[in-house]
C-alpha positions in Angstrom: 10.9 46.3 -19.3 9.4 42.7 -17.5 9.9 40.6 -21.2 14.0 42.3 -20.9 14.3 41.0 -17.2 12.8 37.9 -18.1 15.2 37.1 -21.4 17.9 38.1 -19.4 17.6 36.0 -16.2 17.0 32.9 -18.2 20.6 34.1 -20.4 22.4 34.7 -16.9 20.6 30.7 -16.0 22.2 29.6 -19.5 25.9 30.6 -18.4 25.7 29.7 -14.8 27.5 26.3 -14.8 26.1 25.6 -11.2 22.6 26.2 -12.1 22.2 23.3 -14.7 20.7 19.5 -13.8 20.8 16.6 -15.8 18.6 13.8 -14.4 18.1 9.7 -15.7 14.8 9.5 -14.2 14.1 5.6 -13.6 11.4 3.6 -12.3 10.0 0.7 -10.8 9.5 -2.5 -13.0 9.2 -6.1 -14.0 11.8 -7.8 -15.0 10.9 -6.7 -19.0 11.9 -4.0 -21.0 11.6 -0.6 -19.5 12.5 2.9 -20.1 15.0 5.8 -18.8 14.4 9.2 -19.5 17.1 11.5 -19.6 16.4 15.4 -18.6 18.0 18.6 -18.3 16.9 21.8 -16.5 18.1 25.6 -16.1 19.7 25.4 -19.3 19.4 27.1 -22.8 20.8 25.2 -25.7 21.2 24.1 -28.8 23.2 20.5 -29.2 24.7 18.5 -27.2 27.3 16.0 -26.7 26.5 12.4 -23.9 28.1 9.1 -23.1 26.0 7.1 -20.8 27.1 3.4 -19.2 25.1 1.4 -17.6 26.0 -1.3 -15.3 26.1 -4.0 -17.4 25.7 -7.0 -15.1 22.9 -5.8 -14.3 21.1 -4.0 -17.8 21.9 -3.4 -21.2 20.8 0.0 -23.6 18.8 -1.6 -26.4 17.5 1.6 -28.2 16.7 5.5 -28.0 13.6 6.0 -28.0 10.9 9.0 -27.6 13.1 11.4 -28.4 12.2 15.0 -28.5 10.6 15.8 -31.8 11.9 18.9 -32.9 15.3 17.6 -32.2 14.6 15.3 -35.7 12.6 18.0 -37.3 15.4 20.9 -36.4 18.8 19.1 -36.7 20.8 16.3 -36.5 20.4 13.7 -33.6 22.4 10.9 -33.8 23.1 7.8 -31.3 25.3 4.6 -31.1 25.3 1.8 -28.8 27.5 -1.0 -27.8 25.2 -2.6 -25.4 26.7 -1.2 -22.3 27.3 2.4 -23.7 25.4 5.1 -25.4 27.1 8.2 -27.0 24.5 10.9 -28.0 24.5 13.7 -30.5 22.8 16.3 -31.7 23.3 19.5 -33.0 20.4 21.8 -33.8 19.4 25.1 -35.7 17.5 26.3 -33.1 18.3 27.1 -29.2 15.8 25.8 -26.5 15.9 27.6 -23.4 14.0 25.3 -20.7 13.6 26.0 -16.8 11.8 22.9 -15.7 12.6 19.7 -16.3 13.1 19.0 -19.8 13.1 15.5 -21.3 15.1 14.8 -24.2 15.2 11.7 -24.9 14.9 7.8 -23.6 16.9 5.0 -22.8 15.2 1.6 -23.9 16.8 -1.0 -21.5 16.9 -4.6 -20.9 17.4 -5.9 -17.5 19.3 -9.5 -17.3 18.4 -9.9 -13.0 16.3 -8.5 -10.9 18.0 -5.5 -9.0 17.7 -2.5 -6.8 20.6 0.0 -7.5 21.5 3.2 -9.7 23.1 1.7 -12.4 23.5 4.3 -14.8 26.9 6.5 -15.4 27.0 9.9 -17.5 30.9 9.9 -18.2 30.1 13.2 -20.8 27.7 15.7 -20.9 28.3 19.0 -22.6 25.7 21.3 -24.2 26.2 24.0 -26.3 25.0 27.3 -26.3 26.0 29.1 -29.8 30.2 29.1 -29.1 29.9 28.5 -25.4 30.3 24.8 -24.2 28.4 23.5 -20.6 29.8 21.1 -19.1 27.5 19.3 -16.5 29.4 18.0 -13.8 29.1 15.5 -12.0 27.7 16.7 -9.1 24.8 18.2 -10.7 23.9 14.5 -12.2 21.0 13.1 -10.2 21.0 9.4 -10.7 18.1 7.9 -9.3 18.3 4.1 -8.1 16.6 1.7 -10.7 14.1 -0.8 -9.0 13.7 -4.4 -10.8 11.4 -6.9 -9.8 13.2 -10.3 -10.2 11.1 -12.7 -12.2 9.7 -15.3 -9.9 9.9 -19.3 -11.1 6.1 -19.0 -11.5 4.9 -16.0 -12.5 1.4 -16.7 -14.5 -1.4 -16.3 -12.5 -3.2 -19.7 -13.8 -0.5 -21.6 -12.0 -0.2 -18.7 -8.9 -3.9 -19.1 -7.8 -3.2 -22.8 -7.9 -0.8 -22.8 -5.8 -2.7 -20.6 -3.4 -5.1 -22.8 -2.9 -3.2 -26.0 -2.0 -1.9 -23.9 0.1 -4.8 -22.6 1.5 -5.9 -27.2 1.2 -3.0 -27.8 3.1 -3.6 -25.8 6.0 -7.4 -27.0 6.2 -6.3 -30.4 6.0 -3.4 -30.5 8.8 -5.7 -28.2 11.3 -8.5 -30.9 10.5 -6.0 -34.0 11.2 -6.1 -35.8 14.5 -2.3 -36.0 14.4 -1.1 -35.2 17.6 1.7 -32.8 16.6 -0.9 -31.0 14.3 -3.1 -30.4 17.2 -0.6 -28.8 19.3 0.2 -26.7 16.6 -3.2 -25.1 15.9 -3.7 -25.1 19.7 -1.1 -21.9 19.9 -1.2 -20.9 15.8 -4.3 -20.0 14.3 -4.9 -21.5 10.7 -5.6 -18.1 9.4 -2.0 -16.7 10.4 -0.6 -19.9 8.3 -2.8 -19.2 5.4 -1.3 -15.7 5.5 3.1 -16.8 6.0 3.0 -19.5 4.2 2.7 -17.5 0.2 4.9 -14.7 2.3 7.7 -17.2 2.4 7.1 -18.6 -1.2 7.1 -15.0 -2.1 10.7 -14.2 0.1 12.3 -17.3 -1.7 11.1 -16.0 -5.0 8.5 -18.8 -6.1 5.8 -16.4 -6.3 5.2 -12.4 -6.6 2.9 -10.3 -6.4 4.7 -7.8 -8.8 3.8 -10.7 -11.4 0.7 -11.4 -10.4 -2.9 -10.4 -10.2 -4.4 -12.3 -7.4 -4.7 -9.6 -4.9 -6.2 -6.8 -7.3 -8.7 -9.6 -8.3 -9.2 -11.1 -4.8 -9.7 -7.5 -2.9 -11.8 -6.1 -6.1 -14.1 -9.2 -6.7 -13.7 -11.8 -3.7 -13.6 -9.3 -1.3 -16.9 -7.3 -1.9 -18.8 -10.7 -2.5 -17.3 -12.3 0.8 -18.9 -8.6 2.2 -21.8 -9.6 1.1 -22.4 -13.0 2.2 -21.4 -12.5 6.0 -23.6 -9.2 6.4 -26.2 -11.5 4.4 -27.9 -13.0 8.1 -26.4 -10.0 9.9 -28.3 -9.1 13.6 -27.2 -5.3 12.8 -29.4 -4.6 16.2 -26.9 -7.1 17.7 -24.1 -5.7 16.2 -25.6 -1.7 17.4 -25.6 -3.6 21.3 -22.0 -4.8 21.2 -22.1 -0.5 22.8 -19.1 1.5 22.8 -16.4 -0.2 23.6 -15.9 -1.1 19.7 -15.9 3.0 18.9 -13.8 3.7 22.1 -11.1 1.0 21.1 -11.1 2.2 17.2 -10.6 5.6 18.4 -7.6 4.7 20.6 -5.8 3.0 17.7 -6.2 6.3 15.8 -4.9 8.2 19.2 -2.1 5.8 19.3 -1.0 6.4 16.1 -1.4 10.4 16.0 0.8 10.4 19.1 3.0 6.9 18.3 4.7 8.9 15.3 6.4 11.9 17.1 7.3 9.7 20.1 8.9 7.2 18.1 10.9 10.3 16.3 11.9 11.7 19.8 13.0 8.0 21.6 14.9 6.8 18.0 16.7 10.7 18.1 18.5 9.7 21.1 20.4 6.8 19.8 20.2 7.8 16.1 19.3 11.2 15.2 20.3 10.9 11.5 17.4 8.6 11.2 14.8 10.7 11.8 16.5 13.9 10.4 16.6 15.1 7.1 16.2 18.7 5.5 13.6 19.9 2.9 11.6 17.2 0.7 14.3 14.3 2.1 13.0 15.2 5.7 12.0 11.8 7.3 8.9 13.6 9.3 7.6 14.0 5.5 7.9 10.3 4.5 6.7 9.4 8.1 3.0 11.1 7.0 2.5 8.3 4.3 2.4 5.9 7.4 -0.1 8.2 9.0 -2.2 8.6 6.4 -2.0 4.7 5.7 -2.2 3.3 9.1 -5.5 5.8 10.4 -7.2 5.2 7.3 -5.8 3.6 3.9 -4.3 3.8 0.6 -6.0 7.0 -0.5 -5.1 8.7 2.5 -1.7 7.8 2.3 -1.9 9.7 -1.2 -3.1 12.7 0.1 -0.2 12.9 2.9 2.5 12.5 0.1 0.7 15.1 -2.0 0.6 17.7 0.7 3.7 17.1 2.8 6.0 16.8 -0.6 8.2 14.0 0.3 10.9 13.1 -2.0 9.5 10.5 -4.5 13.2 9.0 -4.7 12.6 7.9 -1.3 8.8 7.1 -1.2 9.5 3.8 -1.4 11.8 3.0 1.4 8.6 4.0 3.2 6.0 1.9 1.5 8.2 -1.0 2.3 8.2 0.0 6.3 4.4 0.6 5.8 4.2 -3.4 4.3 6.4 -4.9 6.1 5.4 -3.4 9.8 1.7 -3.1 9.2 1.9 -6.9 8.1 4.1 -8.4 11.1 1.6 -6.5 13.4 -1.7 -8.5 11.6 0.3 -11.5 12.4 1.0 -10.7 15.6 -3.0 -9.9 16.5 -3.8 -13.1 14.2 -1.8 -14.8 16.5 -3.6 -13.5 19.4 -6.9 -15.0 18.3 -5.5 -18.5 19.4 -5.5 -17.4 22.9 -8.6 -15.2 22.8 -10.0 -16.7 25.8 -6.8 -16.1 27.8 -6.1 -12.5 26.9 -9.3 -11.8 27.9 -9.0 -13.4 31.1 -6.1 -10.9 31.6 -8.2 -7.7 30.5 -11.2 -9.0 33.1 -12.8 -8.3 29.6 -16.6 -8.7 29.9 -17.2 -10.3 26.4 -20.8 -11.0 27.3 -22.2 -9.0 24.6 -20.2 -10.5 21.9 -20.9 -13.9 22.7 -25.1 -13.4 22.5 -24.2 -12.1 19.3 -22.4 -15.3 18.4 -25.1 -17.0 19.9 -28.1 -15.7 17.9 -26.4 -15.6 14.7 -25.2 -19.5 15.2 -28.8 -20.6 16.5 -30.7 -18.7 13.8 -28.2 -20.7 11.3 -29.3 -23.5 12.7 -32.8 -23.1 12.6 -32.1 -23.3 8.7 -29.5 -25.5 8.3 -29.8 -27.4 5.3 -27.6 -29.3 2.5 -27.5 -26.9 -0.2 -29.2 -27.3 -3.5 -27.5 -26.5 -6.8 -29.8 -23.8 -7.5 -29.2 -22.3 -4.2 -25.8 -22.4 -4.4 -26.0 -20.7 -7.6 -28.2 -18.0 -6.3 -25.8 -17.1 -3.3 -23.3 -16.9 -6.1 -25.3 -14.5 -7.7 -26.2 -12.3 -5.2 -22.5 -12.0 -4.6 -21.4 -11.2 -7.4 -24.5 -9.2 -8.8 -23.7 -7.1 -5.6 -20.2 -6.8 -6.9 -21.5 -5.5 -10.1 -23.5 -3.2 -8.4 -20.6 -2.2 -5.8 -18.4 -1.5 -8.6 -21.1 0.6 -10.9 -21.8 2.8 -7.9 -18.0 3.4 -7.2 -17.3 4.7 -11.0 -20.6 6.9 -11.1 -19.8 7.9 -7.9 -16.7 8.7 -8.1 -17.0 9.9 -11.3 -19.3 12.6 -10.3 -17.7 13.8 -6.9 -14.3 14.2 -8.6 -15.5 17.1 -10.2 -15.1 19.2 -6.9 -11.7 20.0 -5.9 -12.0 19.6 -2.6 -12.5 16.0 -4.0 -10.5 15.8 -6.6 -7.9 17.7 -4.8 -5.1 14.4 -3.8 -4.7 17.7 -0.6 -7.8 17.5 0.5 -9.2 16.4 3.4 -11.9 15.1 1.5 -10.1 13.1 -1.3 -10.7 9.5 -0.1 -14.5 10.4 -1.0 -13.2 9.8 -4.5 -11.5 6.4 -3.5 -13.5 4.3 -6.2 -12.4 1.6 -3.3 -13.9 3.2 -0.7 -17.5 3.1 -2.2 -16.9 -0.1 -3.9 -16.8 -1.6 0.1 -19.3 0.5 1.4 -21.8 -0.2 -1.1 -21.0 -4.2 -1.0 -21.9 -4.1 2.6 -24.7 -1.5 2.4 -26.0 -4.3 -0.3 -25.4 -6.8 2.4 -27.2 -5.2 5.3 -30.4 -4.5 2.8 -30.2 -8.2 1.9 -30.4 -9.3 5.8 -33.9 -7.3 5.8 -35.4 -9.7 3.1 -35.9 -13.4 2.8 -32.5 -13.5 1.3 -30.3 -14.3 4.8 -31.8 -17.5 4.8 -29.4 -18.6 2.3 -27.4 -18.7 5.2 -28.8 -22.1 6.4 -27.0 -23.1 2.6 -24.0 -22.0 3.3 -23.7 -18.3 2.4 -21.4 -17.5 4.9 -19.2 -20.1 4.6 -19.0 -19.3 0.7 -17.5 -15.8 2.1 -15.2 -17.3 4.2 -13.5 -19.0 1.5 -13.5 -15.8 -0.4 -11.8 -14.0 2.4 -8.7 -16.8 2.8 -8.3 -16.9 -0.6 -7.4 -12.5 -0.2 -5.7 -13.9 3.0 -3.5 -15.7 1.0 -2.9 -13.1 -1.8 -2.3 -10.5 1.0 0.7 -13.0 2.2 2.1 -12.8 -1.3 3.0 -9.1 -0.6 5.3 -9.8 2.3 8.5 -10.3 1.2 9.9 -11.9 4.7 13.6 -11.2 3.1 12.9 -7.3 3.2 12.2 -6.8 6.6 16.0 -5.6 7.6 16.6 -3.8 4.4 15.9 -0.4 6.1 16.6 -1.2 9.5 16.4 2.4 10.7 13.0 3.2 9.3 12.2 0.2 10.0 12.9 1.0 13.8 10.8 3.8 13.5 8.0 1.7 12.3 8.2 -1.2 15.0 8.2 1.9 17.6 5.5 3.5 16.6 3.5 0.3 16.1 4.0 -0.7 19.9 3.0 2.6 21.1 0.1 1.8 19.3 -0.2 -1.4 20.7 0.6 -0.4 24.2 -1.9 2.3 24.3 -4.5 -0.2 22.8 -3.7 -2.7 25.4 -3.7 0.2 28.2 -7.4 1.3 27.5 -8.8 -2.0 26.6 -7.5 -3.0 30.6 -9.2 0.2 32.4 -12.6 -0.6 30.2 -12.4 -4.1 30.0 -12.9 -4.5 26.4 -12.4 -8.0 25.2 -9.7 -8.9 22.5 -12.2 -8.8 19.7 -12.2 -5.2 20.0 -8.6 -4.1 20.4 -7.8 -6.7 17.5 -10.2 -5.2 15.0 -9.8 -1.5 16.4 -6.4 -1.9 15.6 -6.8 -3.6 12.3 -9.4 -0.9 11.2 -7.1 1.5 11.7 -3.7 0.2 10.3 -4.8 -2.4 7.7 -8.2 -0.7 6.7 -10.9 -2.4 4.9 -9.0 -4.9 3.4 -7.8 -6.5 6.6 -10.0 -5.8 9.1 -12.8 -7.8 8.0 -10.3 -10.5 7.8 -9.6 -10.2 11.7 -13.3 -9.9 12.9 -14.3 -13.2 10.8 -11.3 -14.9 12.4 -13.7 -14.4 15.9 -16.5 -15.4 14.1 -18.6 -14.7 10.4 -21.5 -12.7 11.8 -18.8 -10.1 13.2 -17.4 -9.4 9.8 -19.4 -6.3 9.9 -17.6 -4.8 12.5 -14.9 -4.8 11.1 -16.1 -2.8 7.9 -17.9 -0.6 9.5 -14.7 0.4 12.0 -13.1 0.5 8.5 -15.2 2.6 7.0 -14.6 5.7 10.2 -10.7 4.7 9.3 -11.3 6.2 5.9 -13.3 9.6 7.7 -10.7 10.5 10.2 -8.0 9.5 8.0 -6.7 12.6 6.6 -7.3 14.5 9.6 -5.5 12.6 11.9 -2.3 12.0 9.5 -2.5 15.8 9.2 -2.2 15.8 13.2 0.3 13.4 13.5 2.4 15.3 10.8 2.5 18.3 12.3 3.5 16.5 15.6 6.0 14.6 14.2 7.3 17.7 12.8 7.5 19.6 15.8 9.2 16.2 17.3 11.6 16.4 14.5 12.9 20.3 15.3 13.7 18.8 19.0 17.6 18.7 19.3 18.9 16.2 21.2 22.2 16.8 23.4 
């Protein structure tokens, strides 16, 4: 009886004109050949005729690939292509019944330039089930947007790395210049910010692109852990702990700012533009904003967890990623800008910076005491310790994640402990622990040979590679969502300033506490080291807290955002 009921249901579905959906699915790609999947769901068929056109100013159709194998074995599959249109026909000896998405074949496409658009049009979509003809109407055709990243002028990493180094060299040369103009400029604008912005400008004008470069991956996976080891090599851990509770207070203030900032931003924007924060089902904006909460409290792993937990529409997820990148990077630029005025800010906050200054003095005194001109042997040993530690960190991260991912609570992207399955998290943790361990050995004396300076070089290369990811031209591409993100970050910043004023916390704690939330382990050490290399570990330790509380905080934030989105503004 049960089987008959299922059979009847499938039979009914095959005759329902309004139940079938034809999907032309695409994805982001570089400016190279890409495949477009053609799929159908909720239908019974034994043949079909399809005509699919592509915008010939943007791309061409070159071939048909990945054809469903039974089509070739149990029927006649034919196609004809004339650059911008493909005609595909199939007549089979068997019937196929599908409820979920069923891949028919893939179009092989050649882009003619970079673009972001829905470039396909299905002018005929006719399926056959015996003597029955089923026409898929336009409203049942789901044609997704295709994003092709334009090829920059320089796409080879051999050249891109050289360009980044030239930019860094230019910044350091001009910063040390005795020219009055440059002196005035760098008096107000930190060199670190310029190291970040110059690659962003080149990326905006299509000269270089992070989409075609592995510079960030190499810098974040190799140079960042090496820098953490070298910059914690001579750490005064007791001195770090003596900084007191203000660092943690500011970190958790930043977390609370993100948690309450999301729902408040929704409420504020809904007054002026309710459609911006509206949507229903998988397209509900609050679901998408959950991914920002995950990213801005924890990191990439927490962001992915939110996407899985709250099931935001994959088609619209790219817009949220853009808001994440633009707002987070703008905020980081503002924090870096403030470093040049940190003394004035501390004065306005009436902050007590004595503990920070004592730590910096102790580290500086130790460095001056052992400072020397490094020999080739010492430099080689420094690099051996750094990259040997990087190797250990990657090995340990791989082993730990392989073990932990056996447990569902970690391997499940929906789980609150999913960050423990992130190899990046363990790589950063192990590298930092290795550096701290070395600080209790004679290896700490290599600080006198310039260990932290080499670490700083690695950090600046990382900064430049992060700058490549910032396309200034996309700042206003999604104005509505961008405003939500900016309001959200403004609430986060406002709360940090308020609490810093109340507890007289230095700007250092404000900046690092914020970046440990919003930027995570990749950028918190950058901001911390901009104050002083001895403070790098503070950024790392706080960023680790971000991973731990990220998923829990983001879930709470999302619940509040869902509640806020249901408030009807008259």
